[in-house]
C-alpha positions as CSV (number, residue, x, y, z in Angstrom):
1,M,-182.9,-90.0,-163.8
2,T,-179.3,-89.7,-164.8
3,V,-178.2,-86.1,-165.5
4,H,-175.4,-86.0,-168.2
5,Q,-173.1,-83.1,-169.0
6,L,-171.8,-81.8,-172.2
7,Q,-169.1,-79.0,-172.4
8,Q,-167.4,-77.3,-175.3
9,E,-165.3,-74.5,-175.7
10,Q,-164.3,-72.5,-178.8
11,R,-162.2,-69.6,-179.6
12,L,-163.0,-67.3,-182.3
13,P,-160.9,-64.3,-183.9
14,I,-164.0,-62.0,-183.4
15,S,-164.9,-59.6,-180.6
16,R,-167.4,-60.8,-177.9
17,E,-169.7,-58.1,-179.1
18,E,-169.8,-59.7,-182.6
19,A,-170.2,-63.2,-181.1
20,W,-173.1,-61.9,-179.0
21,E,-174.7,-60.3,-181.9
22,F,-174.7,-63.6,-183.9
23,F,-175.8,-65.7,-181.0
24,S,-178.4,-63.5,-179.4
25,T,-180.3,-63.6,-182.8
26,P,-182.7,-66.7,-182.7
27,R,-182.9,-67.3,-186.4
28,N,-179.1,-68.0,-186.4
29,L,-179.6,-71.3,-184.8
30,D,-180.8,-72.7,-188.1
31,A,-177.3,-71.8,-189.6
32,I,-175.4,-73.8,-187.0
33,T,-177.7,-76.9,-186.9
34,P,-177.0,-80.0,-189.3
35,K,-179.5,-79.9,-192.4
36,E,-180.3,-83.6,-191.6
37,I,-182.0,-82.8,-188.3
38,G,-184.6,-80.9,-190.4
39,F,-184.6,-78.2,-187.9
40,E,-187.5,-75.8,-188.4
41,I,-188.4,-72.7,-186.1
42,L,-192.1,-72.6,-185.7
43,S,-192.6,-69.3,-183.8
44,Q,-191.5,-65.7,-184.8
45,P,-188.9,-65.3,-182.2
46,G,-187.8,-61.6,-183.0
47,E,-184.7,-60.0,-183.6
48,R,-183.2,-60.4,-180.1
49,M,-183.5,-62.8,-177.2
50,Y,-184.9,-61.7,-173.9
51,D,-185.6,-63.3,-170.5
52,G,-188.7,-65.3,-170.7
53,Q,-188.8,-65.7,-174.4
54,I,-190.5,-68.8,-175.6
55,I,-189.2,-70.4,-178.9
56,S,-190.8,-73.4,-180.6
57,Y,-189.1,-75.7,-183.0
58,R,-189.6,-78.9,-184.8
59,M,-186.9,-81.3,-185.7
60,K,-186.0,-85.0,-186.6
61,I,-184.7,-87.1,-183.9
62,L,-184.7,-90.5,-185.9
63,P,-185.5,-91.2,-189.3
64,L,-189.2,-90.5,-190.0
65,V,-189.7,-89.3,-186.2
66,R,-190.1,-85.6,-185.8
67,V,-190.7,-83.9,-182.5
68,G,-191.5,-80.5,-181.2
69,W,-189.2,-78.8,-178.9
70,V,-190.1,-75.7,-176.9
71,T,-187.4,-73.7,-175.1
72,E,-187.3,-70.9,-172.8
73,I,-184.6,-68.2,-172.8
74,K,-184.3,-68.5,-169.0
75,S,-181.5,-65.9,-168.2
76,V,-179.7,-63.3,-170.3
77,D,-176.7,-61.3,-169.1
78,W,-176.4,-59.0,-172.0
79,G,-173.0,-59.5,-173.9
80,N,-171.8,-62.2,-171.4
81,S,-174.1,-65.1,-171.0
82,F,-177.5,-66.7,-171.5
83,V,-179.4,-69.9,-170.5
84,D,-182.0,-71.8,-172.7
85,E,-184.1,-74.5,-170.9
86,Q,-186.5,-77.0,-172.7
87,R,-190.0,-76.6,-171.5
88,F,-191.3,-79.5,-173.9
89,G,-189.4,-81.8,-176.0
90,P,-187.3,-85.1,-176.4
91,Y,-185.5,-84.6,-173.1
92,K,-186.7,-84.9,-169.5
93,L,-184.1,-82.0,-168.6
94,W,-182.3,-79.7,-170.8
95,H,-180.3,-76.9,-169.5
96,H,-178.0,-74.9,-171.7
97,R,-175.6,-72.2,-170.5
98,H,-173.8,-70.1,-173.3
99,T,-170.9,-67.8,-172.0
100,F,-168.8,-65.5,-173.9
101,E,-165.4,-64.1,-172.5
102,D,-162.8,-61.6,-174.0
103,V,-159.3,-63.4,-174.8
104,P,-156.3,-62.0,-176.5
105,G,-157.3,-61.8,-180.4
106,G,-160.9,-62.8,-179.9
107,V,-163.5,-64.5,-177.8
108,L,-163.8,-67.7,-176.0
109,M,-167.2,-69.2,-176.2
110,R,-168.3,-72.0,-173.7
111,D,-171.3,-74.3,-173.8
112,L,-172.4,-76.4,-170.7
113,V,-175.4,-78.5,-171.2
114,H,-176.9,-80.6,-168.4
115,Y,-179.5,-83.1,-170.0
116,G,-181.5,-86.1,-168.9
117,L,-183.7,-88.4,-170.8
118,G,-185.8,-90.2,-168.2
119,F,-187.2,-93.6,-169.2
120,G,-185.1,-95.6,-166.8
121,P,-182.9,-98.2,-168.2
122,F,-184.2,-97.5,-171.8
123,G,-183.0,-93.9,-171.6
124,A,-179.5,-95.1,-170.5
125,I,-179.5,-97.2,-173.3
126,A,-180.5,-94.8,-175.9
127,H,-177.8,-92.4,-174.1
128,A,-175.1,-95.1,-174.8
129,V,-176.1,-96.1,-178.1
130,F,-177.4,-93.0,-179.7
131,V,-178.0,-89.6,-178.1
132,R,-174.6,-88.7,-176.6
133,R,-173.1,-89.3,-180.0
134,K,-175.6,-87.4,-181.9
135,L,-175.3,-84.4,-179.4
136,E,-171.5,-84.5,-180.0
137,S,-171.9,-84.4,-183.7
138,I,-174.3,-81.4,-183.6
139,F,-171.9,-79.4,-181.5
140,N,-169.0,-80.5,-183.8
141,F,-171.0,-79.6,-186.7
142,R,-171.6,-76.0,-185.1
143,R,-167.9,-75.6,-184.2
144,E,-166.9,-76.2,-188.0
145,I,-169.6,-73.9,-189.3
146,L,-168.3,-71.3,-186.8
147,E,-164.9,-71.8,-188.0
148,R,-165.8,-71.2,-191.6
149,R,-167.9,-68.2,-190.8
150,F,-165.5,-66.4,-188.3
151,G,-162.2,-68.2,-188.7
152,V,-160.0,-69.9,-186.1
153,L,-158.1,-68.4,-183.1
């Protein structure tokens, strides 16, 4: 299996504490996910994330194809970073590290995603034709929503 990597940085004119407050609230994930994905949180995740938390979702990956996705909040360094890992879902591997760093005038948020599809050459074709672009569009949507909500630094 090939392990792919997606990285993104975004600076926002808010404090690290305000960014953490938003991102550490699992229900806010819906607000930064494109509507066409049909994202739906199935579990009741609570007000704040914590180590070992399991969150269940359902989403559309192709027209008329909905899949379940279960993630675990694997590691929380309160106010600084957290990791979510897929336990069940469309990827063979999904490891997403979110970090937050104070910068002059605001916060620098970084995402580092390692993911793999499996399925040998079929997974490689799906990645080249569809998956990479879809992930980039989801992260670009998130960037736009956060800029509208918090502004640009």
